[in-house]
N, C-alpha and C positions, 0 to 999 in steps of 0.2 A: 504494499499499499504506500503510495507516494505521499509527499507532504500535503498536497492539496486535498487528497482524499482523506487524510487524517484530520485536517482542519474541518472538512465538511462533516465527517463522522462526529467529531467533537461538538460541533454546532447542533447536530441532530440530537445527540445524547443530552446535552445541556438543556436544550429546549424541551425535550421529553421529560427530564427530571423536574423541571420547573412546573410544567403542566401536570405531571403526575402527583406532585406535592399538593396541588390545588383541587384535583378531581379524580374520580375513579378511572381506571384504565379504559373501560367501555365507553366513556364520554369523550375521550380524546380523539380528534379527527386528524387525518393526515394533512388536511388543508390548514388547520390552525397551527399544527406542529411546524409545517413548512414555512408559514408566515413568521412564526417566532424564531425559527432557525435561519431565516432570510435565505431560503433556497426555493427552487421550483419543486412542485410535487414530483415531477419526473426524476429529479435528483434523489429524492427520498427512495424511490423505487429501485434505483441503482444499487442501493445499500441494503434495503430490507423489503421483504414481501409485503408486510403490513405492520401495524402497531404491535400486534401480539408477538411477532417474531423479534422485534426490537426489545420488547420487555423481557422475553424469555432469554435472549442473548445476554442482557445486562444482569439478569438474575443468576445465570450460570457463571458469569464473570466474577461477580462478587463472592459467590460460594467458592469458586476455585481460588480466588485470592485469600479467602479466610483459611481454607484447608492447606494452602501452600505455607501459611504461617505456622502451622502445627509442626512440632518437632518430629512426631510420628503418629499419624492417625490411628495406627493399629494399637496404640496405647489404650484406646477405648476398651479393648478386651484384656489388656495386661496391666494397666495402671490407670484406671478410670478417674482417680482423683486428679492426677496431673493433667490428663486429657481434658477433663471438665474445666479445670482452672485456665488452661491455655485457650480453650474454645471460648470461654466466657470473656476473657480479655479481648480476644479478636472480635467477638460479636459486639462488645461495647465500643471498640474502636471504629466499627462500621455501622453503629446504631442508626445514624441519621439516614444513610443510604438504604439500609435494610428496611427502615420504617416507611420509606417512600415506595420502594419496589414491592414489598410484601405487605401491602395494605389492601383493604377492601376484599375483592374476590380472590386476591392472590395471597391472603394472609396465611392459609394453610400450606402454601407451597414451600415455605422456608425449611420446615422439618423434612418434608418429602425430598427436596433437593439435597439437603445435607445427607440424608440416609442413602440416596442413590450414589452420590460421589464417595462417601465413606466406604460403602460396600465395594464399589469399583476399585478403590485404592487397596483396601485390606485384602480382598480376594485376589486382586492382581498380583500381590506380593506373597500371599499365603493361600494358594489355590486349594490346599488340603483342608482349610478352614471352612470352605464353602459348603456347609451342610445345612439341613433344615433347622437344626437346633441353633446353630450360630446365627442364621438369618433371623430367626424369631427373637433371639437374645438382642441382636443389634437393633432391630426395629423397636423392641420394647425399651431399650436403654435410650435410644435417640429420641423417639417420640415422647416417651414418658418424661424424660428430663426436660425436654423443650416445653411441653405443655405445663408441667409443674412449675417450671421457672416463670413462664409467661403469666400464669395464673397468680403467682405470688411475688412478682418482681418488685412490687411496691413495698413489700415487707423488708425485713432485715436480709439483704442479699447474701451475706456470708453464711448466715444460719441456713437459708434455703439451699445454698450450694453445698454446705456440709451434709445436709440431709440427703440430697441427691447423690452425693458421693458415697455415703454410707449405704444407701439402697442399691446403688450400682455394684458396689463391692459384694454385698450380700447375694444379689442375683448371680453374679459370676461365680462365687463360691458354691452356690447351690447346683450350678450346671457345669462345673468344671469337668466332671467325669464324662459328660456327653460331648465335649468339644473335640477331643482327639487331637489336641495341639499341645504346644509347650506351655499352655495357659497355667497349669498348676504352679509353676515357679513364680508367676506374676501376681497370684491372687492373695498372697499373704500381706503385701504392702497396704492395700486399702483397709484391711482389718486393723493393722497396727496404726495407721493414720487416723482411722475413725476413733480408736480408743484414745489416742493422744489428744485429739481435738476436743473430746468430751470431758477431759480432766480440768 
């Protein structure tokens, strides 16, 4: 992509985010976006098929940026406390962008996108972990933690995060024998961490 195309794309994205912060995705038209970005409608179509493709690409980009910041996404299964703390920091650093992209009808997509990319990463590096049990555990840990945090994010965030970490460690210890991975060596840490935090 040359410099001119990059500038055009940046104008489209900036215009979209401004409009998206003001109204639902379904109410944004290509005409008003093009006017705001100071481009022709035809130029928009050179870059994106429609508003939904633009939104989805931006959603995936921010998810990929967040996961790129994790030291090792597989820690969700081996060291959930560290994983959750890293993910929390990255989500907070991107909070304003996430709140724009994943609002309204897109609100439920954040956890779904995180689950998809995390499984892709983890099973890509540990294909022997790709079992029904591990898939169910990952879905439970990702969606459970996300919805619990979102429900109680106005409360004491450290306490909520500690509870999520404790529950994640408990779930992993309960199902360690079903994973068939090196998981047993990593499940002791959450138990010790939970005990220390509660003292």
